[in-house]
PDB file of the backbone (N, CA, C, O) and the ligand in Angstrom, with CONECT records:
HET     ZN  A 101       1
ATOM      1  N   MET A   1      81.916 103.952 161.060  1.00  0.00           N
ATOM      2  CA  MET A   1      81.469 103.770 162.433  1.00  0.00           C
ATOM      3  C   MET A   1      82.384 102.769 163.131  1.00  0.00           C
ATOM      4  O   MET A   1      82.890 101.838 162.503  1.00  0.00           O
ATOM      5  N   PRO A   2      82.591 102.961 164.413  1.00  0.00           N
ATOM      6  CA  PRO A   2      83.499 102.056 165.125  1.00  0.00           C
ATOM      7  C   PRO A   2      82.860 100.696 165.393  1.00  0.00           C
ATOM      8  O   PRO A   2      81.640 100.537 165.424  1.00  0.00           O
ATOM      9  N   ILE A   3      83.738  99.739 165.583  1.00  0.00           N
ATOM     10  CA  ILE A   3      83.323  98.379 165.908  1.00  0.00           C
ATOM     11  C   ILE A   3      83.549  98.164 167.395  1.00  0.00           C
ATOM     12  O   ILE A   3      84.654  98.355 167.902  1.00  0.00           O
ATOM     13  N   TYR A   4      82.490  97.766 168.087  1.00  0.00           N
ATOM     14  CA  TYR A   4      82.598  97.483 169.520  1.00  0.00           C
ATOM     15  C   TYR A   4      82.555  95.983 169.729  1.00  0.00           C
ATOM     16  O   TYR A   4      81.840  95.259 169.036  1.00  0.00           O
ATOM     17  N   GLU A   5      83.340  95.528 170.702  1.00  0.00           N
ATOM     18  CA  GLU A   5      83.383  94.102 171.024  1.00  0.00           C
ATOM     19  C   GLU A   5      82.664  93.871 172.348  1.00  0.00           C
ATOM     20  O   GLU A   5      82.835  94.615 173.313  1.00  0.00           O
ATOM     21  N   TYR A   6      81.860  92.823 172.359  1.00  0.00           N
ATOM     22  CA  TYR A   6      81.157  92.419 173.572  1.00  0.00           C
ATOM     23  C   TYR A   6      81.531  90.986 173.891  1.00  0.00           C
ATOM     24  O   TYR A   6      81.690  90.150 173.002  1.00  0.00           O
ATOM     25  N   ARG A   7      81.669  90.721 175.191  1.00  0.00           N
ATOM     26  CA  ARG A   7      82.001  89.367 175.625  1.00  0.00           C
ATOM     27  C   ARG A   7      80.793  88.795 176.361  1.00  0.00           C
ATOM     28  O   ARG A   7      80.402  89.290 177.418  1.00  0.00           O
ATOM     29  N   CYS A   8      80.212  87.752 175.790  1.00  0.00           N
ATOM     30  CA  CYS A   8      79.084  87.060 176.403  1.00  0.00           C
ATOM     31  C   CYS A   8      79.639  86.009 177.370  1.00  0.00           C
ATOM     32  O   CYS A   8      80.587  85.306 177.021  1.00  0.00           O
ATOM     33  N   PRO A   9      79.062  85.883 178.591  1.00  0.00           N
ATOM     34  CA  PRO A   9      79.570  84.870 179.526  1.00  0.00           C
ATOM     35  C   PRO A   9      79.343  83.441 179.024  1.00  0.00           C
ATOM     36  O   PRO A   9      80.089  82.539 179.405  1.00  0.00           O
ATOM     37  N   ARG A  10      78.343  83.215 178.187  1.00  0.00           N
ATOM     38  CA  ARG A  10      78.082  81.869 177.668  1.00  0.00           C
ATOM     39  C   ARG A  10      78.795  81.620 176.340  1.00  0.00           C
ATOM     40  O   ARG A  10      79.427  80.583 176.138  1.00  0.00           O
ATOM     41  N   CYS A  11      78.680  82.577 175.460  1.00  0.00           N
ATOM     42  CA  CYS A  11      79.218  82.400 174.108  1.00  0.00           C
ATOM     43  C   CYS A  11      80.600  83.040 174.041  1.00  0.00           C
ATOM     44  O   CYS A  11      81.308  83.140 175.044  1.00  0.00           O
ATOM     45  N   GLU A  12      80.953  83.453 172.884  1.00  0.00           N
ATOM     46  CA  GLU A  12      82.275  84.064 172.709  1.00  0.00           C
ATOM     47  C   GLU A  12      82.126  85.566 172.475  1.00  0.00           C
ATOM     48  O   GLU A  12      81.047  86.137 172.630  1.00  0.00           O
ATOM     49  N   VAL A  13      83.208  86.165 172.109  1.00  0.00           N
ATOM     50  CA  VAL A  13      83.220  87.599 171.830  1.00  0.00           C
ATOM     51  C   VAL A  13      82.553  87.845 170.480  1.00  0.00           C
ATOM     52  O   VAL A  13      82.811  87.134 169.508  1.00  0.00           O
ATOM     53  N   TYR A  14      81.705  88.843 170.434  1.00  0.00           N
ATOM     54  CA  TYR A  14      81.106  89.219 169.157  1.00  0.00           C
ATOM     55  C   TYR A  14      81.263  90.717 168.960  1.00  0.00           C
ATOM     56  O   TYR A  14      81.475  91.470 169.911  1.00  0.00           O
ATOM     57  N   GLU A  15      81.155  91.130 167.707  1.00  0.00           N
ATOM     58  CA  GLU A  15      81.380  92.536 167.361  1.00  0.00           C
ATOM     59  C   GLU A  15      80.087  93.179 166.897  1.00  0.00           C
ATOM     60  O   GLU A  15      79.254  92.543 166.251  1.00  0.00           O
ATOM     61  N   VAL A  16      79.934  94.443 167.235  1.00  0.00           N
ATOM     62  CA  VAL A  16      78.765  95.222 166.848  1.00  0.00           C
ATOM     63  C   VAL A  16      79.251  96.546 166.293  1.00  0.00           C
ATOM     64  O   VAL A  16      80.136  97.185 166.862  1.00  0.00           O
ATOM     65  N   ILE A  17      78.667  96.949 165.181  1.00  0.00           N
ATOM     66  CA  ILE A  17      78.991  98.259 164.618  1.00  0.00           C
ATOM     67  C   ILE A  17      77.925  99.245 165.078  1.00  0.00           C
ATOM     68  O   ILE A  17      76.741  99.094 164.774  1.00  0.00           O
ATOM     69  N   ARG A  18      78.370 100.257 165.816  1.00  0.00           N
ATOM     70  CA  ARG A  18      77.458 101.282 166.328  1.00  0.00           C
ATOM     71  C   ARG A  18      78.077 102.646 166.074  1.00  0.00           C
ATOM     72  O   ARG A  18      79.257 102.763 165.745  1.00  0.00           O
ATOM     73  N   GLY A  19      77.260 103.663 166.234  1.00  0.00           N
ATOM     74  CA  GLY A  19      77.767 105.018 166.098  1.00  0.00           C
ATOM     75  C   GLY A  19      78.716 105.349 167.234  1.00  0.00           C
ATOM     76  O   GLY A  19      78.710 104.692 168.275  1.00  0.00           O
ATOM     77  N   MET A  20      79.527 106.368 167.028  1.00  0.00           N
ATOM     78  CA  MET A  20      80.499 106.773 168.029  1.00  0.00           C
ATOM     79  C   MET A  20      79.775 107.183 169.305  1.00  0.00           C
ATOM     80  O   MET A  20      78.958 108.104 169.283  1.00  0.00           O
ATOM     81  N   GLY A  21      80.064 106.511 170.412  1.00  0.00           N
ATOM     82  CA  GLY A  21      79.459 106.830 171.699  1.00  0.00           C
ATOM     83  C   GLY A  21      78.063 106.287 171.881  1.00  0.00           C
ATOM     84  O   GLY A  21      77.429 106.583 172.894  1.00  0.00           O
ATOM     85  N   GLU A  22      77.549 105.496 170.936  1.00  0.00           N
ATOM     86  CA  GLU A  22      76.193 104.964 171.049  1.00  0.00           C
ATOM     87  C   GLU A  22      76.169 103.525 171.535  1.00  0.00           C
ATOM     88  O   GLU A  22      75.103 102.913 171.599  1.00  0.00           O
ATOM     89  N   ALA A  23      77.332 102.972 171.880  1.00  0.00           N
ATOM     90  CA  ALA A  23      77.379 101.582 172.335  1.00  0.00           C
ATOM     91  C   ALA A  23      77.190 101.542 173.844  1.00  0.00           C
ATOM     92  O   ALA A  23      77.973 102.153 174.572  1.00  0.00           O
ATOM     93  N   PRO A  24      76.172 100.840 174.333  1.00  0.00           N
ATOM     94  CA  PRO A  24      75.979 100.744 175.779  1.00  0.00           C
ATOM     95  C   PRO A  24      77.036  99.834 176.407  1.00  0.00           C
ATOM     96  O   PRO A  24      77.693  99.054 175.718  1.00  0.00           O
ATOM     97  N   ALA A  25      77.187  99.952 177.740  1.00  0.00           N
ATOM     98  CA  ALA A  25      78.172  99.114 178.444  1.00  0.00           C
ATOM     99  C   ALA A  25      77.754  97.652 178.426  1.00  0.00           C
ATOM    100  O   ALA A  25      78.604  96.762 178.458  1.00  0.00           O
ATOM    101  N   GLU A  26      76.453  97.399 178.375  1.00  0.00           N
ATOM    102  CA  GLU A  26      75.954  96.023 178.282  1.00  0.00           C
ATOM    103  C   GLU A  26      74.992  95.925 177.114  1.00  0.00           C
ATOM    104  O   GLU A  26      74.255  96.863 176.810  1.00  0.00           O
ATOM    105  N   ASP A  27      75.013  94.779 176.473  1.00  0.00           N
ATOM    106  CA  ASP A  27      74.155  94.561 175.312  1.00  0.00           C
ATOM    107  C   ASP A  27      73.664  93.120 175.364  1.00  0.00           C
ATOM    108  O   ASP A  27      74.336  92.259 175.931  1.00  0.00           O
ATOM    109  N   ALA A  28      72.524  92.854 174.791  1.00  0.00           N
ATOM    110  CA  ALA A  28      72.007  91.486 174.763  1.00  0.00           C
ATOM    111  C   ALA A  28      72.744  90.698 173.686  1.00  0.00           C
ATOM    112  O   ALA A  28      72.891  91.159 172.554  1.00  0.00           O
ATOM    113  N   CYS A  29      73.206  89.508 174.053  1.00  0.00           N
ATOM    114  CA  CYS A  29      73.924  88.656 173.105  1.00  0.00           C
ATOM    115  C   CYS A  29      72.981  88.246 171.980  1.00  0.00           C
ATOM    116  O   CYS A  29      71.861  87.819 172.262  1.00  0.00           O
ATOM    117  N   PRO A  30      73.383  88.357 170.734  1.00  0.00           N
ATOM    118  CA  PRO A  30      72.499  87.976 169.622  1.00  0.00           C
ATOM    119  C   PRO A  30      72.259  86.473 169.555  1.00  0.00           C
ATOM    120  O   PRO A  30      71.299  86.043 168.915  1.00  0.00           O
ATOM    121  N   THR A  31      73.088  85.668 170.187  1.00  0.00           N
ATOM    122  CA  THR A  31      72.943  84.214 170.133  1.00  0.00           C
ATOM    123  C   THR A  31      72.039  83.691 171.248  1.00  0.00           C
ATOM    124  O   THR A  31      71.088  82.952 170.995  1.00  0.00           O
ATOM    125  N   CYS A  32      72.354  84.088 172.496  1.00  0.00           N
ATOM    126  CA  CYS A  32      71.615  83.516 173.623  1.00  0.00           C
ATOM    127  C   CYS A  32      70.781  84.536 174.374  1.00  0.00           C
ATOM    128  O   CYS A  32      69.952  84.145 175.196  1.00  0.00           O
ATOM    129  N   GLY A  33      70.960  85.812 174.131  1.00  0.00           N
ATOM    130  CA  GLY A  33      70.158  86.821 174.784  1.00  0.00           C
ATOM    131  C   GLY A  33      70.675  87.241 176.143  1.00  0.00           C
ATOM    132  O   GLY A  33      70.100  88.136 176.764  1.00  0.00           O
ATOM    133  N   GLN A  34      71.740  86.626 176.624  1.00  0.00           N
ATOM    134  CA  GLN A  34      72.321  87.000 177.913  1.00  0.00           C
ATOM    135  C   GLN A  34      72.947  88.395 177.809  1.00  0.00           C
ATOM    136  O   GLN A  34      73.384  88.795 176.730  1.00  0.00           O
ATOM    137  N   PRO A  35      72.992  89.133 178.919  1.00  0.00           N
ATOM    138  CA  PRO A  35      73.682  90.424 178.874  1.00  0.00           C
ATOM    139  C   PRO A  35      75.188  90.223 178.715  1.00  0.00           C
ATOM    140  O   PRO A  35      75.822  89.467 179.451  1.00  0.00           O
ATOM    141  N   ALA A  36      75.724  90.920 177.742  1.00  0.00           N
ATOM    142  CA  ALA A  36      77.153  90.826 177.449  1.00  0.00           C
ATOM    143  C   ALA A  36      77.799  92.167 177.732  1.00  0.00           C
ATOM    144  O   ALA A  36      77.234  93.217 177.426  1.00  0.00           O
ATOM    145  N   ARG A  37      78.966  92.129 178.309  1.00  0.00           N
ATOM    146  CA  ARG A  37      79.675  93.366 178.660  1.00  0.00           C
ATOM    147  C   ARG A  37      80.579  93.786 177.507  1.00  0.00           C
ATOM    148  O   ARG A  37      81.153  92.966 176.790  1.00  0.00           O
ATOM    149  N   ARG A  38      80.674  95.101 177.367  1.00  0.00           N
ATOM    150  CA  ARG A  38      81.524  95.638 176.311  1.00  0.00           C
ATOM    151  C   ARG A  38      82.981  95.483 176.709  1.00  0.00           C
ATOM    152  O   ARG A  38      83.360  95.732 177.853  1.00  0.00           O
ATOM    153  N   LYS A  39      83.790  95.067 175.745  1.00  0.00           N
ATOM    154  CA  LYS A  39      85.221  94.904 175.967  1.00  0.00           C
ATOM    155  C   LYS A  39      85.941  96.192 175.621  1.00  0.00           C
ATOM    156  O   LYS A  39      85.565  96.901 174.688  1.00  0.00           O
ATOM    157  N   ILE A  40      86.968  96.481 176.377  1.00  0.00           N
ATOM    158  CA  ILE A  40      87.850  97.601 176.046  1.00  0.00           C
ATOM    159  C   ILE A  40      88.980  97.024 175.212  1.00  0.00           C
ATOM    160  O   ILE A  40      89.724  96.157 175.669  1.00  0.00           O
ATOM    161  N   SER A  41      89.099  97.506 174.002  1.00  0.00           N
ATOM    162  CA  SER A  41      90.145  96.980 173.121  1.00  0.00           C
ATOM    163  C   SER A  41      90.783  98.118 172.357  1.00  0.00           C
ATOM    164  O   SER A  41      90.246  99.224 172.284  1.00  0.00           O
ATOM    165  N   ALA A  42      91.926  97.830 171.796  1.00  0.00           N
ATOM    166  CA  ALA A  42      92.641  98.831 171.020  1.00  0.00           C
ATOM    167  C   ALA A  42      91.875  99.127 169.746  1.00  0.00           C
ATOM    168  O   ALA A  42      91.281  98.223 169.159  1.00  0.00           O
ATOM    169  N   PRO A  43      91.878 100.371 169.311  1.00  0.00           N
ATOM    170  CA  PRO A  43      91.186 100.689 168.059  1.00  0.00           C
ATOM    171  C   PRO A  43      91.865 100.014 166.875  1.00  0.00           C
ATOM    172  O   PRO A  43      93.086  99.859 166.840  1.00  0.00           O
ATOM    173  N   HIS A  44      91.051  99.619 165.913  1.00  0.00           N
ATOM    174  CA  HIS A  44      91.563  98.942 164.728  1.00  0.00           C
ATOM    175  C   HIS A  44      91.962  99.980 163.691  1.00  0.00           C
ATOM    176  O   HIS A  44      91.288 100.164 162.678  1.00  0.00           O
ATOM    177  N   VAL A  45      93.046 100.636 163.962  1.00  0.00           N
ATOM    178  CA  VAL A  45      93.545 101.646 163.027  1.00  0.00           C
ATOM    179  C   VAL A  45      94.730 101.046 162.302  1.00  0.00           C
ATOM    180  O   VAL A  45      95.736 100.693 162.917  1.00  0.00           O
ATOM    181  N   SER A  46      94.609 100.936 161.025  1.00  0.00           N
ATOM    182  CA  SER A  46      95.685 100.340 160.235  1.00  0.00           C
ATOM    183  C   SER A  46      95.901 101.146 158.977  1.00  0.00           C
ATOM    184  O   SER A  46      94.955 101.469 158.259  1.00  0.00           O
ATOM    185  N   ARG A  47      97.166 101.472 158.712  1.00  0.00           N
ATOM    186  CA  ARG A  47      97.488 102.193 157.488  1.00  0.00           C
ATOM    187  C   ARG A  47      98.387 101.348 156.609  1.00  0.00           C
ATOM    188  O   ARG A  47      98.967 101.851 155.646  1.00  0.00           O
ATOM    189  N   THR A  48      98.510 100.069 156.931  1.00  0.00           N
ATOM    190  CA  THR A  48      99.477  99.259 156.207  1.00  0.00           C
ATOM    191  C   THR A  48      99.079  99.027 154.762  1.00  0.00           C
ATOM    192  O   THR A  48      99.945  98.736 153.937  1.00  0.00           O
ATOM    193  N   GLY A  49      97.817  99.141 154.427  1.00  0.00           N
ATOM    194  CA  GLY A  49      97.391  98.864 153.067  1.00  0.00           C
ATOM    195  C   GLY A  49      97.343 100.080 152.170  1.00  0.00           C
ATOM    196  O   GLY A  49      97.122  99.957 150.965  1.00  0.00           O
ATOM    197  N   THR A  50      97.545 101.240 152.739  1.00  0.00           N
ATOM    198  CA  THR A  50      97.394 102.449 151.944  1.00  0.00           C
ATOM    199  C   THR A  50      98.608 102.654 151.039  1.00  0.00           C
ATOM    200  O   THR A  50      99.707 102.215 151.378  1.00  0.00           O
ATOM    201  N   PRO A  51      98.427 103.307 149.907  1.00  0.00           N
ATOM    202  CA  PRO A  51      99.561 103.582 149.010  1.00  0.00           C
ATOM    203  C   PRO A  51     100.640 104.415 149.685  1.00  0.00           C
ATOM    204  O   PRO A  51     101.823 104.234 149.399  1.00  0.00           O
ATOM    205  N   ALA A  52     100.254 105.325 150.577  1.00  0.00           N
ATOM    206  CA  ALA A  52     101.249 106.154 151.263  1.00  0.00           C
ATOM    207  C   ALA A  52     102.150 105.283 152.133  1.00  0.00           C
ATOM    208  O   ALA A  52     103.366 105.475 152.163  1.00  0.00           O
ATOM    209  N   PHE A  53     101.553 104.330 152.838  1.00  0.00           N
ATOM    210  CA  PHE A  53     102.368 103.464 153.685  1.00  0.00           C
ATOM    211  C   PHE A  53     103.258 102.566 152.839  1.00  0.00           C
ATOM    212  O   PHE A  53     104.405 102.316 153.209  1.00  0.00           O
ATOM    213  N   GLN A  54     102.753 102.078 151.709  1.00  0.00           N
ATOM    214  CA  GLN A  54     103.560 101.223 150.841  1.00  0.00           C
ATOM    215  C   GLN A  54     104.767 101.982 150.300  1.00  0.00           C
ATOM    216  O   GLN A  54     105.859 101.428 150.176  1.00  0.00           O
ATOM    217  N   LEU A  55     104.553 103.268 149.977  1.00  0.00           N
ATOM    218  CA  LEU A  55     105.668 104.084 149.493  1.00  0.00           C
ATOM    219  C   LEU A  55     106.704 104.285 150.591  1.00  0.00           C
ATOM    220  O   LEU A  55     107.903 104.138 150.354  1.00  0.00           O
ATOM    221  N   ILE A  56     106.242 104.621 151.795  1.00  0.00           N
ATOM    222  CA  ILE A  56     107.164 104.821 152.915  1.00  0.00           C
ATOM    223  C   ILE A  56     107.896 103.526 153.219  1.00  0.00           C
ATOM    224  O   ILE A  56     109.102 103.532 153.465  1.00  0.00           O
ATOM    225  N   ASP A  57     107.170 102.420 153.201  1.00  0.00           N
ATOM    226  CA  ASP A  57     107.783 101.133 153.514  1.00  0.00           C
ATOM    227  C   ASP A  57     108.841 100.762 152.474  1.00  0.00           C
ATOM    228  O   ASP A  57     109.929 100.313 152.834  1.00  0.00           O
ATOM    229  N   SER A  58     108.531 100.945 151.189  1.00  0.00           N
ATOM    230  CA  SER A  58     109.504 100.579 150.158  1.00  0.00           C
ATOM    231  C   SER A  58     110.703 101.519 150.184  1.00  0.00           C
ATOM    232  O   SER A  58     111.824 101.094 149.902  1.00  0.00           O
ATOM    233  N   THR A  59     110.489 102.787 150.518  1.00  0.00           N
ATOM    234  CA  THR A  59     111.601 103.730 150.612  1.00  0.00           C
ATOM    235  C   THR A  59     112.525 103.367 151.765  1.00  0.00           C
ATOM    236  O   THR A  59     113.747 103.376 151.617  1.00  0.00           O
ATOM    237  N   MET A  60     111.938 103.049 152.914  1.00  0.00           N
ATOM    238  CA  MET A  60     112.755 102.679 154.069  1.00  0.00           C
ATOM    239  C   MET A  60     113.472 101.354 153.827  1.00  0.00           C
ATOM    240  O   MET A  60     114.609 101.176 154.262  1.00  0.00           O
ATOM    241  N   ARG A  61     112.817 100.427 153.138  1.00  0.00           N
ATOM    242  CA  ARG A  61     113.428  99.130 152.877  1.00  0.00           C
ATOM    243  C   ARG A  61     114.592  99.268 151.901  1.00  0.00           C
ATOM    244  O   ARG A  61     115.584  98.548 152.016  1.00  0.00           O
ATOM    245  N   SER A  62     114.479 100.193 150.935  1.00  0.00           N
ATOM    246  CA  SER A  62     115.541 100.340 149.947  1.00  0.00           C
ATOM    247  C   SER A  62     116.803 100.931 150.559  1.00  0.00           C
ATOM    248  O   SER A  62     117.888 100.768 150.001  1.00  0.00           O
ATOM    249  N   ALA A  63     116.681 101.623 151.705  1.00  0.00           N
ATOM    250  CA  ALA A  63     117.860 102.195 152.345  1.00  0.00           C
ATOM    251  C   ALA A  63     118.760 101.110 152.916  1.00  0.00           C
ATOM    252  O   ALA A  63     119.984 101.213 152.844  1.00  0.00           O
ATOM    253  N   SER A  64     118.163 100.085 153.475  1.00  0.00           N
ATOM    254  CA  SER A  64     118.969  99.045 154.108  1.00  0.00           C
ATOM    255  C   SER A  64     119.049  97.779 153.268  1.00  0.00           C
ATOM    256  O   SER A  64     119.969  96.979 153.442  1.00  0.00           O
ATOM    257  N   ASP A  65     118.112  97.590 152.373  1.00  0.00           N
ATOM    258  CA  ASP A  65     118.077  96.358 151.580  1.00  0.00           C
ATOM    259  C   ASP A  65     117.752  96.706 150.127  1.00  0.00           C
ATOM    260  O   ASP A  65     116.645  96.448 149.656  1.00  0.00           O
ATOM    261  N   PRO A  66     118.717  97.290 149.420  1.00  0.00           N
ATOM    262  CA  PRO A  66     118.406  97.698 148.037  1.00  0.00           C
ATOM    263  C   PRO A  66     118.162  96.477 147.150  1.00  0.00           C
ATOM    264  O   PRO A  66     118.673  95.384 147.391  1.00  0.00           O
ATOM    265  N   ARG A  67     117.373  96.711 146.132  1.00  0.00           N
ATOM    266  CA  ARG A  67     117.088  95.619 145.198  1.00  0.00           C
ATOM    267  C   ARG A  67     118.351  95.277 144.423  1.00  0.00           C
ATOM    268  O   ARG A  67     119.103  96.159 144.009  1.00  0.00           O
ATOM    269  N   VAL A  68     118.567  93.992 144.235  1.00  0.00           N
ATOM    270  CA  VAL A  68     119.743  93.529 143.513  1.00  0.00           C
ATOM    271  C   VAL A  68     119.423  93.491 142.027  1.00  0.00           C
ATOM    272  O   VAL A  68     118.413  92.925 141.606  1.00  0.00           O
ATOM    273  N   VAL A  69     120.298  94.101 141.245  1.00  0.00           N
ATOM    274  CA  VAL A  69     120.125  94.099 139.798  1.00  0.00           C
ATOM    275  C   VAL A  69     120.916  92.925 139.247  1.00  0.00           C
ATOM    276  O   VAL A  69     122.135  92.861 139.407  1.00  0.00           O
ATOM    277  N   SER A  70     120.237  92.017 138.611  1.00  0.00           N
ATOM    278  CA  SER A  70     120.920  90.865 138.026  1.00  0.00           C
ATOM    279  C   SER A  70     120.846  90.993 136.515  1.00  0.00           C
ATOM    280  O   SER A  70     119.831  90.674 135.896  1.00  0.00           O
ATOM    281  N   GLY A  71     121.918  91.456 135.946  1.00  0.00           N
ATOM    282  CA  GLY A  71     121.950  91.612 134.501  1.00  0.00           C
ATOM    283  C   GLY A  71     122.413  92.999 134.142  1.00  0.00           C
ATOM    284  O   GLY A  71     122.571  93.876 134.992  1.00  0.00           O
ATOM    285  N   ALA A  72     122.627  93.173 132.834  1.00  0.00           N
ATOM    286  CA  ALA A  72     123.129  94.454 132.358  1.00  0.00           C
ATOM    287  C   ALA A  72     122.022  95.487 132.363  1.00  0.00           C
ATOM    288  O   ALA A  72     120.841  95.158 132.252  1.00  0.00           O
ATOM    289  N   LEU A  73     122.417  96.727 132.490  1.00  0.00           N
ATOM    290  CA  LEU A  73     121.450  97.801 132.401  1.00  0.00           C
ATOM    291  C   LEU A  73     120.945  97.893 130.972  1.00  0.00           C
ATOM    292  O   LEU A  73     121.666  97.518 130.047  1.00  0.00           O
ATOM    293  N   PRO A  74     119.758  98.369 130.768  1.00  0.00           N
ATOM    294  CA  PRO A  74     119.260  98.505 129.403  1.00  0.00           C
ATOM    295  C   PRO A  74     120.140  99.479 128.625  1.00  0.00           C
ATOM    296  O   PRO A  74     120.516 100.537 129.129  1.00  0.00           O
ATOM    297  N   SER A  75     120.463  99.098 127.376  1.00  0.00           N
ATOM    298  CA  SER A  75     121.362  99.943 126.582  1.00  0.00           C
ATOM    299  C   SER A  75     120.661 101.238 126.204  1.00  0.00           C
ATOM    300  O   SER A  75     119.442 101.284 126.037  1.00  0.00           O
ATOM    301  N   THR A  76     121.467 102.292 126.072  1.00  0.00           N
ATOM    302  CA  THR A  76     120.888 103.580 125.729  1.00  0.00           C
ATOM    303  C   THR A  76     120.700 103.723 124.231  1.00  0.00           C
ATOM    304  O   THR A  76     119.939 104.587 123.795  1.00  0.00           O
ATOM    305  N   GLY A  77     121.371 102.898 123.420  1.00  0.00           N
ATOM    306  CA  GLY A  77     121.136 102.842 121.977  1.00  0.00           C
ATOM    307  C   GLY A  77     121.103 104.185 121.294  1.00  0.00           C
ATOM    308  O   GLY A  77     121.646 105.165 121.803  1.00  0.00           O
ATOM    309  N   THR A  78     120.470 104.230 120.148  1.00  0.00           N
ATOM    310  CA  THR A  78     120.387 105.474 119.386  1.00  0.00           C
ATOM    311  C   THR A  78     119.105 106.231 119.698  1.00  0.00           C
ATOM    312  O   THR A  78     118.984 107.406 119.351  1.00  0.00           O
ATOM    313  N   ASN A  79     118.152 105.584 120.343  1.00  0.00           N
ATOM    314  CA  ASN A  79     116.884 106.230 120.652  1.00  0.00           C
ATOM    315  C   ASN A  79     116.927 106.870 122.032  1.00  0.00           C
ATOM    316  O   ASN A  79     115.957 106.788 122.785  1.00  0.00           O
ATOM    317  N   ALA A  80     118.040 107.505 122.366  1.00  0.00           N
ATOM    318  CA  ALA A  80     118.177 108.092 123.687  1.00  0.00           C
ATOM    319  C   ALA A  80     117.426 109.412 123.808  1.00  0.00           C
ATOM    320  O   ALA A  80     117.241 109.911 124.918  1.00  0.00           O
ATOM    321  N   GLY A  81     116.993 109.984 122.697  1.00  0.00           N
ATOM    322  CA  GLY A  81     116.269 111.235 122.760  1.00  0.00           C
ATOM    323  C   GLY A  81     117.218 112.404 122.628  1.00  0.00           C
ATOM    324  O   GLY A  81     118.426 112.204 122.503  1.00  0.00           O
ATOM    325  N   PRO A  82     116.700 113.622 122.654  1.00  0.00           N
ATOM    326  CA  PRO A  82     117.564 114.804 122.494  1.00  0.00           C
ATOM    327  C   PRO A  82     118.480 114.940 123.703  1.00  0.00           C
ATOM    328  O   PRO A  82     118.090 114.618 124.826  1.00  0.00           O
ATOM    329  N   PRO A  83     119.704 115.419 123.467  1.00  0.00           N
ATOM    330  CA  PRO A  83     120.637 115.557 124.585  1.00  0.00           C
ATOM    331  C   PRO A  83     120.272 116.695 125.517  1.00  0.00           C
ATOM    332  O   PRO A  83     120.692 116.708 126.674  1.00  0.00           O
ATOM    333  N   TYR A  84     119.501 117.642 125.033  1.00  0.00           N
ATOM    334  CA  TYR A  84     119.110 118.772 125.864  1.00  0.00           C
ATOM    335  C   TYR A  84     117.599 118.829 125.949  1.00  0.00           C
ATOM    336  O   TYR A  84     116.879 118.304 125.099  1.00  0.00           O
ATOM    337  N   SER A  85     117.149 119.478 126.995  1.00  0.00           N
ATOM    338  CA  SER A  85     115.719 119.619 127.199  1.00  0.00           C
ATOM    339  C   SER A  85     115.151 120.650 126.231  1.00  0.00           C
ATOM    340  O   SER A  85     115.818 121.630 125.900  1.00  0.00           O
ATOM    341  N   SER A  86     113.942 120.435 125.785  1.00  0.00           N
ATOM    342  CA  SER A  86     113.296 121.405 124.903  1.00  0.00           C
ATOM    343  C   SER A  86     112.421 122.379 125.683  1.00  0.00           C
ATOM    344  O   SER A  86     111.774 123.250 125.100  1.00  0.00           O
ATOM    345  N   ASN A  87     112.405 122.225 127.002  1.00  0.00           N
ATOM    346  CA  ASN A  87     111.603 123.122 127.831  1.00  0.00           C
ATOM    347  C   ASN A  87     112.282 124.487 127.892  1.00  0.00           C
ATOM    348  O   ASN A  87     113.427 124.558 128.339  1.00  0.00           O
ATOM    349  N   PRO A  88     111.628 125.589 127.462  1.00  0.00           N
ATOM    350  CA  PRO A  88     112.275 126.918 127.457  1.00  0.00           C
ATOM    351  C   PRO A  88     112.639 127.391 128.856  1.00  0.00           C
ATOM    352  O   PRO A  88     113.549 128.208 128.993  1.00  0.00           O
ATOM    353  N   LEU A  89     111.984 126.926 129.875  1.00  0.00           N
ATOM    354  CA  LEU A  89     112.306 127.350 131.236  1.00  0.00           C
ATOM    355  C   LEU A  89     113.670 126.817 131.674  1.00  0.00           C
ATOM    356  O   LEU A  89     114.330 127.413 132.526  1.00  0.00           O
ATOM    357  N   HIS A  90     114.092 125.687 131.084  1.00  0.00           N
ATOM    358  CA  HIS A  90     115.385 125.116 131.464  1.00  0.00           C
ATOM    359  C   HIS A  90     116.545 125.975 130.973  1.00  0.00           C
ATOM    360  O   HIS A  90     117.654 125.854 131.492  1.00  0.00           O
ATOM    361  N   GLN A  91     116.315 126.849 129.975  1.00  0.00           N
ATOM    362  CA  GLN A  91     117.399 127.694 129.476  1.00  0.00           C
ATOM    363  C   GLN A  91     117.776 128.771 130.477  1.00  0.00           C
ATOM    364  O   GLN A  91     118.868 129.333 130.399  1.00  0.00           O
ATOM    365  N   LYS A  92     116.895 129.062 131.408  1.00  0.00           N
ATOM    366  CA  LYS A  92     117.177 130.092 132.414  1.00  0.00           C
ATOM    367  C   LYS A  92     117.968 129.531 133.595  1.00  0.00           C
ATOM    368  O   LYS A  92     118.420 130.292 134.451  1.00  0.00           O
ATOM    369  N   LEU A  93     118.137 128.217 133.649  1.00  0.00           N
ATOM    370  CA  LEU A  93     118.875 127.617 134.764  1.00  0.00           C
ATOM    371  C   LEU A  93     120.353 127.972 134.639  1.00  0.00           C
ATOM    372  O   LEU A  93     120.859 128.124 133.527  1.00  0.00           O
ATOM    373  N   PRO A  94     121.049 128.105 135.767  1.00  0.00           N
ATOM    374  CA  PRO A  94     122.477 128.436 135.723  1.00  0.00           C
ATOM    375  C   PRO A  94     123.274 127.338 135.038  1.00  0.00           C
ATOM    376  O   PRO A  94     122.962 126.154 135.162  1.00  0.00           O
ATOM    377  N   ARG A  95     124.301 127.748 134.316  1.00  0.00           N
ATOM    378  CA  ARG A  95     125.150 126.808 133.565  1.00  0.00           C
ATOM    379  C   ARG A  95     126.522 126.723 134.228  1.00  0.00           C
ATOM    380  O   ARG A  95     126.973 127.684 134.853  1.00  0.00           O
ATOM    381  N   PRO A  96     127.171 125.601 134.096  1.00  0.00           N
ATOM    382  CA  PRO A  96     128.497 125.445 134.709  1.00  0.00           C
ATOM    383  C   PRO A  96     129.565 126.272 133.990  1.00  0.00           C
ATOM    384  O   PRO A  96     130.731 126.251 134.383  1.00  0.00           O
TER     385      PRO A  96
HETATM  386 ZN    ZN A 101      75.662  84.557 174.259  1.00  0.00          ZN2+
END
């Protein structure tokens, strides 16, 4: 449900959670009881915390500011695994 802001002439701005379109233009202030007018404000839509935004943000940041690697890459050693894939579908791929 959306959050509506009301400005009381005596007190400060307070927020009320009401159903969409159920907020009247004036409401009684919960502190002093005076009629408070509803404020027109930008909707609080934020996607900055979502995993999708974090992925987009890190991808865009890596284009201009890649992470600096300090140190040698991990050695491939003898436990590198099989040189070819064991997936039978990979055998159908074109070969050079
Ligand atoms: Zn008030």
